[in-house]
C-alpha positions as CSV (number, residue, x, y, z in Angstrom):
1,M,-118.2,-52.3,172.3
2,P,-119.4,-51.7,168.8
3,A,-117.6,-51.7,166.2
4,P,-118.6,-48.4,165.5
5,E,-117.4,-46.8,169.1
6,S,-114.2,-48.7,169.3
7,L,-112.7,-47.5,165.6
8,R,-113.8,-44.0,167.2
9,A,-112.2,-44.3,170.2
10,Q,-108.9,-46.0,168.3
11,Q,-108.9,-42.9,166.4
12,F,-108.8,-40.4,169.4
13,E,-106.2,-42.5,171.0
14,L,-104.2,-42.4,168.0
15,A,-104.8,-38.4,167.7
16,A,-104.1,-37.7,170.9
17,Y,-100.8,-39.7,170.4
18,I,-99.3,-37.7,167.4
19,R,-100.6,-34.2,169.0
20,D,-98.5,-35.1,172.4
21,P,-95.9,-38.0,171.7
22,D,-94.7,-37.1,175.0
23,G,-97.1,-37.3,177.5
24,A,-100.2,-39.5,175.6
25,V,-99.8,-43.3,176.0
26,P,-99.3,-44.8,172.3
27,P,-102.3,-46.7,171.0
28,P,-101.9,-50.2,171.7
29,G,-101.8,-52.4,168.8
30,I,-100.0,-50.3,166.4
31,E,-95.8,-51.0,165.5
32,A,-94.0,-48.3,166.7
33,R,-92.1,-47.5,163.6
34,R,-95.5,-46.7,162.2
35,L,-96.7,-44.6,164.5
36,A,-93.7,-42.5,164.5
37,I,-94.4,-42.2,160.5
38,Y,-97.5,-40.5,161.4
39,R,-96.2,-38.3,164.3
40,D,-93.7,-36.9,162.3
41,L,-95.6,-36.5,158.9
42,F,-98.3,-34.9,160.8
43,F,-96.3,-32.4,162.8
44,N,-93.7,-31.5,159.8
45,S,-96.4,-31.0,157.2
46,L,-98.2,-28.2,160.2
47,Q,-95.0,-26.8,160.9
48,G,-93.8,-26.5,157.2
49,L,-96.8,-24.9,156.5
50,L,-96.5,-22.7,159.4
51,A,-93.0,-21.7,158.7
52,G,-94.2,-20.6,155.5
53,N,-96.4,-18.0,156.6
54,F,-94.3,-16.5,159.0
55,P,-91.0,-16.6,158.0
56,V,-89.7,-13.8,160.3
57,I,-90.9,-15.4,163.5
58,R,-89.5,-18.6,162.5
59,R,-86.0,-17.1,162.0
60,I,-86.5,-14.9,165.5
61,L,-87.1,-18.1,167.4
62,G,-84.5,-20.5,165.6
63,T,-84.9,-23.9,164.9
64,D,-85.4,-25.2,168.1
65,G,-87.8,-22.2,169.7
66,W,-90.1,-22.5,166.7
67,Q,-90.7,-26.0,166.9
68,E,-91.5,-25.6,170.7
69,L,-94.1,-22.9,169.6
70,V,-95.5,-25.1,166.9
71,R,-95.7,-28.0,169.3
72,D,-97.4,-26.0,171.8
73,F,-99.9,-25.0,169.5
74,Y,-100.5,-28.4,167.8
75,R,-100.6,-30.2,171.8
76,E,-102.8,-27.5,173.1
77,F,-105.2,-25.4,170.6
78,R,-108.1,-26.9,168.6
79,C,-109.0,-25.6,165.5
80,S,-112.3,-24.2,164.7
81,T,-111.7,-24.4,161.0
82,P,-110.0,-27.7,159.0
83,F,-108.8,-25.7,155.7
84,F,-105.3,-25.2,155.4
85,P,-105.3,-21.7,154.3
86,E,-107.1,-20.5,157.6
87,L,-104.3,-22.4,160.1
88,P,-102.0,-18.9,160.2
89,R,-105.3,-17.1,161.7
90,E,-106.1,-20.2,163.9
91,F,-102.3,-19.3,165.3
92,I,-102.5,-16.1,165.8
93,Q,-105.6,-16.5,167.9
94,Y,-103.6,-19.0,170.0
95,L,-100.8,-16.7,170.4
96,L,-103.4,-14.3,171.8
97,L,-104.3,-16.8,174.0
98,R,-100.4,-17.7,175.3
99,T,-100.1,-13.7,175.7
100,E,-103.5,-13.5,178.2
101,E,-101.8,-16.5,180.5
102,D,-98.4,-15.0,180.3
103,R,-96.2,-17.6,179.2
104,G,-93.6,-15.6,178.7
105,D,-93.4,-15.1,175.0
106,A,-92.2,-11.6,173.2
107,P,-95.0,-8.5,173.6
108,W,-95.0,-8.1,169.9
109,L,-95.3,-11.6,169.1
110,P,-99.0,-11.5,168.0
111,E,-98.6,-8.2,166.3
112,L,-95.9,-9.7,164.3
113,A,-97.6,-12.7,163.3
114,H,-100.6,-10.5,162.7
115,Y,-98.5,-8.6,159.9
116,E,-97.3,-11.4,158.4
117,W,-101.1,-13.3,157.7
118,A,-102.1,-10.3,156.4
119,E,-99.6,-10.8,153.1
120,L,-101.2,-14.0,152.8
121,A,-104.4,-13.1,153.6
122,L,-104.5,-10.3,151.0
123,D,-102.9,-12.5,148.6
124,L,-105.8,-14.9,149.0
125,S,-107.9,-12.4,148.8
126,E,-111.2,-12.9,146.0
127,A,-112.1,-9.3,146.4
128,D,-111.8,-7.4,142.4
129,P,-111.9,-3.7,142.4
130,A,-113.8,-3.8,139.2
131,D,-116.3,-5.3,141.1
132,E,-117.1,-1.7,143.0
133,P,-119.7,0.4,141.1
134,H,-117.6,3.6,141.1
135,D,-116.2,6.9,139.2
136,P,-112.4,6.7,138.7
137,A,-112.4,10.7,137.7
138,G,-115.3,11.5,140.4
139,D,-115.0,14.3,142.6
140,L,-113.2,13.2,145.5
141,L,-114.5,16.3,148.1
142,A,-118.0,16.6,146.7
143,G,-118.4,12.6,145.9
144,V,-117.9,9.6,148.2
145,P,-114.8,8.5,147.9
146,L,-114.1,4.2,147.9
147,P,-111.3,2.9,149.5
148,S,-110.1,-0.4,147.3
149,P,-110.9,-3.6,149.1
150,L,-107.4,-4.5,148.2
151,A,-105.6,-1.8,150.4
152,W,-105.8,-2.4,154.2
153,P,-104.3,0.1,156.7
154,L,-103.1,-1.6,159.7
155,A,-102.2,-0.2,163.3
156,Y,-99.7,-1.4,165.6
157,S,-98.0,-1.0,169.2
158,W,-94.9,-2.1,167.4
159,P,-92.5,-1.9,164.7
160,V,-93.5,-5.2,163.4
161,H,-92.0,-4.1,160.2
162,R,-88.7,-3.8,161.4
163,L,-88.7,-6.8,163.9
164,S,-85.7,-9.4,162.7
165,P,-83.4,-11.2,164.8
166,E,-81.2,-8.0,165.1
167,F,-83.9,-5.6,165.8
168,Q,-86.3,-7.0,169.1
169,P,-87.1,-3.8,171.0
170,A,-87.7,-4.8,174.9
171,S,-90.2,-1.8,175.2
172,M,-93.1,-0.5,173.4
173,P,-92.2,2.5,171.4
174,D,-94.4,5.7,172.5
175,T,-95.9,6.1,169.4
176,P,-97.7,3.6,166.8
177,T,-96.6,2.1,163.9
178,F,-99.2,2.5,161.0
179,L,-98.7,0.4,157.3
180,L,-100.8,-0.1,154.6
181,V,-100.9,-3.8,152.9
182,Q,-101.5,-3.3,149.5
183,R,-102.3,-5.9,146.6
184,D,-101.6,-4.3,143.1
185,A,-102.2,-5.1,139.5
186,S,-99.7,-7.3,139.0
187,H,-100.7,-9.9,142.2
188,K,-97.9,-8.3,144.0
189,V,-98.4,-7.6,147.9
190,R,-96.4,-5.1,149.3
191,F,-96.2,-2.7,152.4
192,S,-95.5,0.8,152.6
193,E,-95.7,3.4,155.9
194,L,-98.7,5.4,156.8
195,S,-98.9,9.1,158.4
196,A,-101.5,9.0,161.6
197,L,-103.2,11.4,159.4
198,T,-103.7,9.4,156.5
199,F,-104.1,6.0,158.5
200,R,-107.0,7.5,160.4
201,L,-108.7,8.9,156.7
202,L,-108.8,5.8,155.5
203,Q,-110.3,4.3,158.5
204,R,-112.9,6.5,158.6
205,L,-113.5,6.0,155.3
206,S,-114.7,2.6,156.0
207,E,-116.7,3.6,159.2
208,Q,-118.4,6.6,157.7
209,P,-118.6,4.9,154.2
210,D,-120.9,7.3,153.3
211,L,-119.7,11.0,153.8
212,T,-117.9,13.1,151.1
213,G,-114.6,13.3,150.9
214,R,-115.0,17.3,152.3
215,E,-117.4,16.1,155.1
216,Q,-114.2,13.1,155.9
217,L,-111.7,16.2,156.4
218,L,-114.3,18.0,158.1
219,A,-114.9,15.7,160.5
220,L,-110.6,14.7,161.0
221,A,-110.6,18.6,161.9
222,A,-113.4,18.0,164.3
223,E,-110.7,15.3,165.9
224,A,-107.6,16.9,165.9
225,Q,-110.0,20.2,167.5
226,S,-108.3,22.5,164.5
227,A,-109.0,25.8,165.0
228,D,-109.7,26.5,161.4
229,P,-111.4,23.3,160.0
230,E,-111.2,24.5,156.7
231,A,-107.1,24.2,156.8
232,F,-107.7,20.5,156.7
233,V,-109.5,20.4,153.2
234,L,-107.0,22.0,150.3
235,P,-104.0,19.6,151.6
236,G,-106.6,17.0,152.1
237,R,-107.7,17.0,148.5
238,D,-104.4,16.5,147.6
239,M,-103.9,13.7,150.0
240,F,-107.1,12.2,148.2
241,D,-105.5,12.4,144.6
242,Q,-102.3,10.7,146.1
243,L,-104.4,7.8,147.1
244,R,-106.4,7.6,144.4
245,A,-102.8,7.9,142.1
246,G,-101.5,4.9,144.0
247,G,-105.0,2.5,143.9
248,V,-105.7,2.7,147.6
249,V,-108.9,5.0,146.9
250,L,-110.6,3.8,143.3
251,G,-112.8,6.8,142.9
252,T,-116.1,7.9,144.5
253,R,-119.1,5.8,144.5
254,N,-121.7,5.1,142.0
């Protein structure tokens, strides 16, 4: 075998063993002690990175359960990116695949992982509200409201913000959980609960970005099949003002 092909084959043998030391044959010609160094170094690096991004999952599963899950991910999943900051998102994709395969995981696990990932993703986001042309004092009813790129409305079937080793519901609640994850001016990421109406309004601002605030509120009234659509407008103005005061809405688009 030519030298480049031989080296490539050796690399694949070593990688297969590092990924699955219990199921793969150790590559020949490498001392067992050295193989153990590579095996532990790679796994511990991955496990430590994921543990820092998913601390709640790690606490819920415990040390053994967490390491078993990470080992499965390491052995079974082929990531589509080599960048470390993207690994948590790849981990979420793996958890979704496990759900489809009915591997016996808790049904809320993928949503909890997404909730924990959102904090990291927003912390690393390079979006800057100052780059968005807008009038911070614009009329939010007559103008087109502009949501902040650093405020994300999230919806979950499970109460992900309450999950812990002490609280793990066995059945899905009747009502979804609506959350806002936001990065403030001091670069701190925080979560808060949203009402269903506020969540839908923020969702609509992204779905229909060219409508005025008044048009958005009337559309909400139509969705709710309100007999008096105008009754949505006055409290809707107050809602918009609160969102602007909190930095969730920047103002109106220029």
